[in-house]
C-alpha positions as CSV (number, residue, x, y, z in Angstrom):
1,M,42.5,-7.3,-38.4
2,F,42.1,-4.0,-37.5
3,K,42.5,-3.1,-41.2
4,F,39.1,-5.6,-42.0
5,I,37.2,-4.1,-38.7
6,T,38.3,-0.7,-41.0
7,L,36.8,-2.2,-44.3
8,A,33.7,-3.4,-42.5
9,I,32.4,0.1,-40.9
10,K,33.2,1.4,-44.6
11,N,30.7,-1.1,-46.0
12,V,28.0,-1.1,-43.0
13,L,28.1,3.0,-44.0
14,R,27.3,2.8,-47.8
15,N,23.5,2.3,-47.1
16,R,23.3,4.9,-43.9
17,R,19.6,4.4,-44.5
18,R,19.5,0.9,-44.3
19,T,22.2,0.8,-41.6
20,I,20.5,3.0,-39.7
21,I,17.2,1.7,-39.4
22,T,18.9,-1.9,-38.3
23,G,20.7,-0.1,-35.4
24,L,17.1,1.3,-34.4
25,V,16.0,-2.0,-34.0
26,L,19.0,-3.3,-31.8
27,V,19.1,0.2,-30.0
28,F,15.6,-0.7,-29.5
29,G,15.9,-4.8,-28.9
30,A,18.9,-3.5,-26.0
31,T,17.0,-1.0,-24.8
32,A,14.1,-3.2,-23.8
33,L,15.9,-5.5,-22.5
34,I,18.4,-4.1,-20.4
35,L,14.8,-1.9,-19.0
36,A,12.7,-5.2,-18.5
37,G,15.6,-6.6,-16.7
38,G,16.7,-3.9,-14.2
39,F,12.6,-3.6,-13.4
40,V,12.8,-7.3,-12.9
41,S,15.7,-7.0,-10.3
42,F,13.9,-4.4,-9.2
43,S,11.0,-6.2,-8.0
44,Y,12.6,-9.1,-7.2
45,Q,14.3,-7.1,-4.7
46,G,11.3,-5.3,-3.1
47,L,9.7,-8.5,-3.2
48,R,12.5,-10.1,-1.4
49,E,13.3,-7.3,1.4
50,G,9.5,-7.1,1.7
51,A,8.8,-10.6,2.7
52,I,11.7,-10.5,5.1
53,R,10.8,-7.4,6.5
54,G,7.3,-7.9,6.8
55,Q,6.7,-11.0,8.7
56,L,9.4,-13.8,7.5
57,G,12.7,-12.0,9.0
58,H,16.2,-14.3,7.5
59,I,15.6,-17.1,9.4
60,Q,12.3,-19.3,11.6
61,L,13.2,-21.5,14.3
62,Y,10.2,-24.3,14.8
63,H,9.4,-27.6,16.8
64,K,11.4,-30.5,14.7
65,E,7.9,-32.0,13.8
66,F,5.8,-28.3,13.8
67,F,5.6,-29.1,9.7
68,D,5.4,-33.0,9.9
69,K,2.4,-32.8,12.6
70,E,-0.6,-31.5,13.3
71,E,-1.5,-30.3,16.9
72,E,-4.2,-31.5,18.7
73,K,-4.0,-28.8,21.1
74,P,-2.9,-25.2,20.9
75,M,0.6,-24.7,20.9
76,E,1.4,-28.5,21.4
77,L,4.2,-28.0,19.1
78,G,5.3,-24.8,20.3
79,I,8.7,-24.0,22.1
80,E,10.0,-24.1,25.2
81,N,13.4,-22.5,26.8
82,V,13.0,-19.5,24.2
83,D,14.9,-17.0,26.5
84,E,18.5,-20.1,26.4
85,M,17.6,-20.3,22.7
86,K,17.7,-16.7,22.6
87,K,20.8,-16.1,24.0
88,K,23.1,-18.7,22.0
89,I,21.6,-16.8,18.9
90,I,22.5,-13.6,19.5
91,T,26.2,-14.5,19.8
92,Q,26.3,-15.6,16.3
93,S,28.1,-13.8,13.8
94,H,25.3,-11.6,11.5
95,V,22.3,-11.5,14.4
96,R,20.9,-8.4,14.5
97,F,18.4,-9.7,16.5
98,T,16.0,-11.8,17.3
99,M,12.2,-12.5,18.8
100,A,9.7,-14.9,19.7
101,R,6.0,-15.2,18.1
102,V,2.4,-16.6,19.5
103,E,0.0,-17.7,16.4
104,F,-3.5,-18.7,17.3
105,M,-7.0,-18.0,16.8
106,G,-10.5,-17.7,18.5
107,L,-13.3,-15.5,18.2
108,I,-13.6,-11.6,19.0
109,S,-16.6,-9.7,19.9
110,N,-17.6,-6.5,21.1
111,G,-20.7,-6.9,22.3
112,D,-22.6,-7.5,19.7
113,K,-21.4,-9.1,17.1
114,S,-18.0,-11.5,17.0
115,A,-16.1,-12.4,14.3
116,A,-13.2,-15.0,13.7
117,F,-9.8,-13.9,14.2
118,L,-6.1,-15.2,13.1
119,A,-4.0,-13.3,15.6
120,R,0.0,-12.9,15.8
121,G,1.4,-12.3,19.9
122,I,4.8,-10.8,19.3
123,E,7.3,-8.3,20.7
124,P,6.3,-4.9,19.8
125,E,9.5,-3.3,19.5
126,K,11.2,-6.1,18.0
127,E,8.7,-6.2,15.1
128,K,8.7,-2.0,14.3
129,K,12.5,-3.0,14.4
130,L,11.9,-5.3,11.7
131,S,9.3,-3.8,10.2
132,G,8.9,0.0,10.7
133,F,5.2,-0.8,11.1
134,A,2.7,2.1,10.4
135,L,-0.9,2.2,11.7
136,T,-3.7,3.7,9.9
137,S,-5.3,5.3,11.9
138,E,-4.0,8.6,13.2
139,K,-5.5,8.7,16.8
140,G,-4.0,5.3,17.3
141,K,-0.5,4.2,18.6
142,F,1.5,0.8,18.3
143,L,1.0,-1.7,21.3
144,G,2.6,-0.7,24.9
145,E,2.2,2.9,24.0
146,T,-1.1,3.5,25.5
147,A,-1.5,1.2,28.0
148,E,-2.3,2.7,31.6
149,N,-0.4,0.0,33.3
150,E,1.2,-3.2,32.6
151,S,-1.2,-5.6,33.4
152,E,-3.6,-3.7,30.7
153,H,-4.1,-5.9,27.5
154,E,-4.2,-4.5,24.6
155,V,-4.7,-5.0,20.9
156,I,-4.3,-3.8,17.3
157,L,-6.6,-4.8,14.3
158,A,-6.6,-5.1,10.3
159,K,-8.7,-2.2,9.0
160,G,-10.9,-4.5,7.8
161,L,-11.8,-6.4,11.4
162,A,-11.4,-3.2,12.7
163,K,-14.4,-2.2,10.2
164,T,-16.5,-5.3,11.2
165,L,-16.4,-4.5,14.5
166,K,-16.8,-0.6,14.3
167,A,-13.5,-0.5,16.6
168,E,-11.7,2.1,17.2
169,P,-8.9,2.9,18.8
170,G,-10.0,3.2,23.0
171,D,-12.4,0.7,22.4
172,Y,-13.1,-2.6,24.5
173,L,-13.6,-6.1,22.7
174,T,-13.3,-9.8,24.0
175,L,-11.0,-12.2,22.7
176,M,-11.6,-16.0,22.7
177,A,-9.8,-18.8,22.5
178,T,-8.9,-22.2,22.9
179,T,-5.8,-22.7,25.9
180,S,-3.1,-25.5,25.2
181,K,-4.9,-27.4,28.2
182,G,-8.1,-27.5,25.6
183,A,-10.2,-25.4,27.6
184,L,-12.0,-21.9,26.1
185,N,-10.7,-19.0,27.7
186,A,-11.6,-15.4,27.2
187,M,-9.7,-11.5,28.2
188,D,-10.8,-8.5,27.4
189,V,-8.2,-6.4,25.4
190,K,-7.8,-2.6,24.6
191,V,-7.7,-1.3,21.0
192,A,-4.9,0.6,20.1
193,G,-4.8,0.9,16.9
194,T,-5.0,-0.4,13.5
195,Y,-3.2,-1.0,10.6
196,S,-3.1,-3.1,7.2
197,T,-1.6,-6.2,6.0
198,G,-1.5,-4.8,2.1
199,V,-3.9,-7.8,1.6
200,P,-7.6,-7.3,2.1
201,E,-8.7,-10.9,2.1
202,Y,-6.0,-10.8,5.8
203,D,-7.0,-7.5,6.7
204,E,-10.9,-9.0,7.7
205,R,-9.0,-11.5,9.9
206,A,-6.0,-10.1,11.1
207,L,-4.6,-9.0,14.5
208,M,-1.7,-8.3,16.7
209,V,-1.2,-8.5,20.7
210,N,1.5,-8.5,23.1
211,L,3.7,-11.3,23.6
212,R,2.4,-11.9,27.0
213,T,-1.1,-11.8,26.3
214,A,-1.0,-14.0,24.0
215,Q,0.7,-16.6,26.4
216,E,-1.6,-15.7,29.2
217,L,-4.9,-15.9,27.0
218,L,-3.7,-19.8,25.9
219,R,-2.3,-20.3,29.4
220,T,1.1,-21.4,28.3
221,D,5.2,-20.3,28.3
222,K,5.8,-21.3,24.5
223,V,6.2,-20.0,21.4
224,T,4.8,-20.7,17.7
225,K,8.7,-19.8,16.3
226,L,11.4,-17.8,16.7
227,V,12.5,-15.4,13.7
228,V,15.7,-14.6,13.6
229,V,16.9,-11.3,11.5
230,L,20.3,-11.5,10.1
231,D,22.6,-7.5,8.7
232,E,22.6,-8.8,5.4
233,T,20.2,-11.0,3.1
234,E,23.1,-12.8,1.6
235,K,24.4,-14.1,4.6
236,T,20.9,-15.9,4.8
237,D,22.0,-19.5,4.0
238,E,25.4,-19.3,6.0
239,M,23.5,-18.6,9.3
240,A,21.1,-21.6,8.4
241,A,23.3,-24.2,8.8
242,A,25.4,-22.2,11.5
243,L,21.4,-22.6,13.3
244,Q,21.3,-25.5,12.3
245,G,24.5,-27.5,13.7
246,L,23.5,-24.7,16.7
247,F,19.9,-26.3,17.3
248,P,20.1,-30.4,15.5
249,D,16.7,-31.3,16.9
250,F,14.5,-27.9,15.6
251,T,14.0,-27.2,12.1
252,I,15.0,-24.6,10.4
253,K,13.7,-22.6,7.3
254,R,15.0,-20.0,5.5
255,W,12.7,-17.3,4.2
256,I,13.3,-18.3,0.7
257,E,11.3,-21.9,1.5
258,L,8.6,-19.3,3.1
259,A,7.4,-16.8,0.3
260,T,5.4,-18.7,-1.3
261,F,4.5,-15.6,-3.1
262,Y,8.1,-14.3,-4.1
263,K,8.9,-17.1,-5.8
264,S,5.2,-17.4,-7.3
265,V,6.1,-14.2,-9.4
266,V,10.3,-15.1,-9.7
267,S,9.1,-17.8,-12.2
268,L,6.3,-15.2,-13.9
269,Y,8.7,-12.5,-14.1
270,N,11.3,-15.1,-15.3
271,M,9.1,-16.6,-17.7
272,I,8.2,-12.9,-19.2
273,F,11.9,-12.1,-19.2
274,A,12.6,-15.4,-21.5
275,F,9.4,-15.1,-24.0
276,L,10.3,-11.0,-24.5
277,G,14.6,-12.2,-25.0
278,V,13.4,-15.1,-27.8
279,I,10.9,-12.4,-29.2
280,I,13.5,-9.6,-29.4
281,F,16.4,-12.7,-30.5
282,I,13.5,-13.4,-34.2
283,I,12.9,-9.8,-34.4
284,V,17.4,-8.4,-34.6
285,V,17.4,-11.7,-36.2
286,L,15.4,-10.8,-39.2
287,S,16.1,-6.7,-39.2
288,S,20.1,-7.6,-39.9
289,S,19.5,-10.8,-42.2
290,N,17.0,-8.5,-44.1
291,T,20.2,-6.2,-43.9
292,M,22.9,-8.3,-44.9
293,M,20.9,-10.1,-48.2
294,M,20.1,-6.8,-49.2
295,S,23.6,-6.1,-49.4
296,I,24.9,-8.9,-50.9
297,F,21.9,-8.4,-53.8
298,E,23.9,-4.8,-54.5
299,R,27.5,-5.8,-54.0
300,T,26.9,-8.9,-56.5
301,R,28.9,-7.7,-59.2
302,E,31.8,-6.3,-56.3
303,I,31.7,-10.2,-55.2
304,G,32.4,-11.6,-58.2
305,T,34.9,-9.3,-58.3
306,Q,36.7,-9.9,-55.2
307,L,36.5,-13.9,-55.8
308,A,37.7,-13.0,-59.4
309,V,41.2,-11.2,-57.7
310,G,41.7,-14.3,-56.0
311,T,40.0,-13.2,-52.5
312,S,39.4,-16.3,-50.3
313,R,35.9,-17.8,-49.9
314,I,36.8,-17.7,-46.5
315,R,37.9,-14.0,-46.0
316,L,34.5,-13.0,-48.1
317,L,32.7,-15.0,-45.2
318,V,34.7,-13.1,-42.7
319,N,33.7,-10.1,-44.1
320,F,30.4,-10.1,-43.7
321,L,30.4,-11.5,-40.3
322,Y,33.0,-8.5,-39.2
323,E,29.7,-6.2,-40.8
324,G,27.3,-7.9,-38.9
325,L,29.6,-7.9,-36.1
326,V,30.4,-3.7,-36.4
327,I,26.7,-3.4,-36.0
328,G,25.6,-5.3,-32.9
329,I,28.7,-3.4,-31.7
330,F,27.2,0.5,-32.4
331,G,23.7,-0.7,-32.1
332,G,24.2,-2.5,-28.8
333,L,26.6,0.3,-27.3
334,L,23.8,3.4,-28.3
335,G,21.2,0.9,-26.6
336,L,23.2,0.3,-23.4
337,V,23.6,4.5,-23.1
338,I,19.6,5.2,-24.0
339,A,19.1,2.5,-21.7
340,Y,21.1,4.0,-19.1
341,L,19.3,7.7,-19.5
342,V,15.9,6.0,-19.6
343,A,16.2,4.0,-16.6
344,T,17.8,7.4,-14.8
345,V,14.6,9.0,-15.6
346,L,12.6,6.3,-14.8
347,N,14.1,6.4,-11.4
348,H,13.6,10.3,-10.5
349,S,10.0,10.5,-12.5
350,G,7.9,9.5,-9.3
351,I,6.1,7.8,-11.3
352,S,3.9,4.8,-9.1
353,M,3.0,1.2,-10.3
354,P,-0.8,0.4,-9.6
355,P,-1.2,-2.3,-6.8
356,P,-0.4,-5.6,-7.4
357,P,-3.6,-8.3,-7.1
358,G,-4.3,-9.4,-4.3
359,S,-3.2,-5.6,-2.2
360,T,-4.1,-2.6,-2.0
361,Q,-0.8,-0.9,-2.1
362,G,1.1,0.2,-5.2
363,Y,5.1,0.6,-5.4
364,P,8.0,3.3,-7.0
365,L,8.1,2.7,-10.8
366,N,12.2,2.0,-10.9
367,V,14.8,0.8,-12.6
368,D,17.8,-1.1,-10.9
369,I,21.3,-0.5,-12.5
370,V,22.5,-3.8,-13.1
371,P,26.1,-3.8,-15.2
372,E,25.6,-7.7,-15.0
373,I,22.7,-7.0,-17.1
374,F,23.9,-4.3,-19.4
375,V,27.0,-6.5,-20.5
376,G,24.9,-9.9,-20.8
377,V,22.5,-7.4,-23.0
378,F,25.3,-6.6,-25.4
379,I,27.0,-9.9,-26.3
380,L,23.8,-10.7,-26.9
381,I,23.0,-8.1,-29.4
382,A,26.4,-8.2,-30.7
383,L,26.4,-12.5,-31.2
384,T,23.0,-11.9,-32.8
385,T,23.9,-10.0,-35.0
386,V,26.9,-12.9,-35.9
387,I,24.5,-15.0,-35.9
388,S,21.7,-13.5,-37.9
389,T,24.8,-12.8,-40.7
390,I,26.3,-16.3,-41.1
391,V,23.6,-17.7,-43.7
392,P,24.1,-14.1,-46.0
393,A,27.6,-14.6,-45.8
394,L,27.4,-17.9,-46.4
395,K,25.1,-17.4,-49.4
396,A,27.8,-14.8,-51.2
397,S,31.1,-16.6,-50.4
398,R,29.4,-19.8,-52.5
399,M,28.6,-17.6,-55.3
400,K,29.8,-18.3,-58.9
401,I,32.3,-16.0,-60.5
402,V,30.8,-16.0,-63.9
403,D,27.1,-15.5,-62.4
404,A,28.3,-12.6,-60.0
405,L,30.0,-10.8,-62.8
406,G,27.7,-10.9,-64.9
407,H,24.7,-10.2,-62.6
408,V,22.6,-6.4,-63.3
């Protein structure tokens, strides 16, 4: 086998210019696929962790009918006995912490102007631990950091809502919402700071208050859901199954089931990557086929001579397939090296991508170095060149000896 590969290398190097051009096509294809795959991998990981760290956590627990039944009154399908559930959950392996949330809506007013809001009652310290919360206002503080006494209620406003109400840290506003009994309740709150969700439309309506504030406003001890944060995202399925066994009467949702934006982006990127792969496959096939056809045309008399001296047609076919494999291997390997170098440069360049649709925040341009992608692309390039060589090789092996020897 070694001598046939050596012969294939010598034949490939006969016309160096044509081989180099074909090799460049292969290198470009391999590099493009690896960089695209690495960028997609980085984007997936960033979106995944962004969704988890931003709001979803790894697992969420709800009332068993939360997704099947409409609430007639706020918190009707809330979770009771939260503290007992937390104690059971925190004993499970891979659980970092768990926290409760209350989600509600209502009106907020500055005395002159009112606006509808979508609110979340949170446990501030745990929320900061999950997402590394950052405020947009320099003078602002997070919940619990500015309260003069424990009875004072605070709110942090999304920057769009703060702009609508012309509210700044230190101002007082009034929250109005329907209680769990169906009555209307109001509460004065102090603006602690402002933040951004990254989604302009949501920034127009969002705010956060302390969990205690939300429960007092709604007159309830229930919470909307429990959020479970793990030490490893890869343990999500395992822990979701464990929690379902621990709480069979509750609905358990993994982050992937709630991350609709993530799933949409993954589906889109997968289609783009597949389309890119098909285009590069076609380019490689056409380029390699053209190279082999030209090589066969130039070596027609040589092929006739080989057949005349007893070389079998199968051996002739295999020789040309070896040549295609040699071109694919060298082109693929060089593509891997160049792709690695380009990815390394990009990862240290500090280039930022523009904000995606619906967001106000950009993100760094990084390319993951994924061994599986490197190996997969190398195999794809090598196989593609062999496949593209089959038709020209079959044509060469089927030549008539007399016609080949008489070719001019």
